[in-house]
N, C-alpha and C positions, 0 to 999 in steps of 0.2 A: 826431668825426673828427679829434681833435687828435693821435693817434698815427700817422696816415697821413702819410708824407713827401710834401712838395710835389714835383711832377714837375720843377720847376726846381732843386731842391736836390739836386745830383748827389752830394754828399758823403754825404748820408743814405742814398741808394740804394746807393752803394758800401759803406757800413758795413753795411747790411742784407745785401748779397750776401756780404760777408766773414764775417759772423756765421753765415749759412746754410752757407757752406763749412766753417767750423769745426765746426758741429753735425753735418754730414755725415761729417766725419772721425771724430768720436767714435762715430757709429753704426758706421762701418767697424771701428773699434778694438774695439767690443763684439762685432761679428760674428766677428772673427778671433782673439779672445783665446785660445781653447783649441785653435785649429786647429793651431798649431805643435806643441803638446804631442801632439796626436793623430797628426800626421805622424811625429814622432820615435818614438812608441810602436809604429808599424807595424813588423812583422818581415818583411823581404823575404828569402826564402830562395833558395838556388841552385837548388832543385828547379823553381821557377817559371821561372827563366831557362833551365834545361835543356829544359823542354817547349817554350819559345818557340824555342829553337835547333833542336829537332827539327822543329817546324812550319816554320821558315824553310828548313831543308834540303829538306824535302818540297816546299815551294812552289817553290824554285829548281830542283829536279830536274824537276818537272812542266813548268815553263815552258821549261826547256832541252830536254826531250823534245819538246814541241810545236814548238819552233823548229826542231830538227833534222828532225823529221818534215815540217814545211812546206817546209824547204829541199830535202829529198830528193824530195818530190812535185813541186815546181815546177821542179826543175833536172834 
């Protein structure tokens, strides 16, 4: 049990926590090493955005129609 830090020795505990944080950052670095390259290699086309715009226009028109219909019925 000679490697276990004494609970009264706070500097050893802080050093252990610091080493743990450094090791965790290396794990994160390994996990995201190729992610940036994968994101940069994605090809976002205008066709996807056009379909999103069409769906947005349809959704807005349906909500507007329901609002006008509710206003006409209630008033």
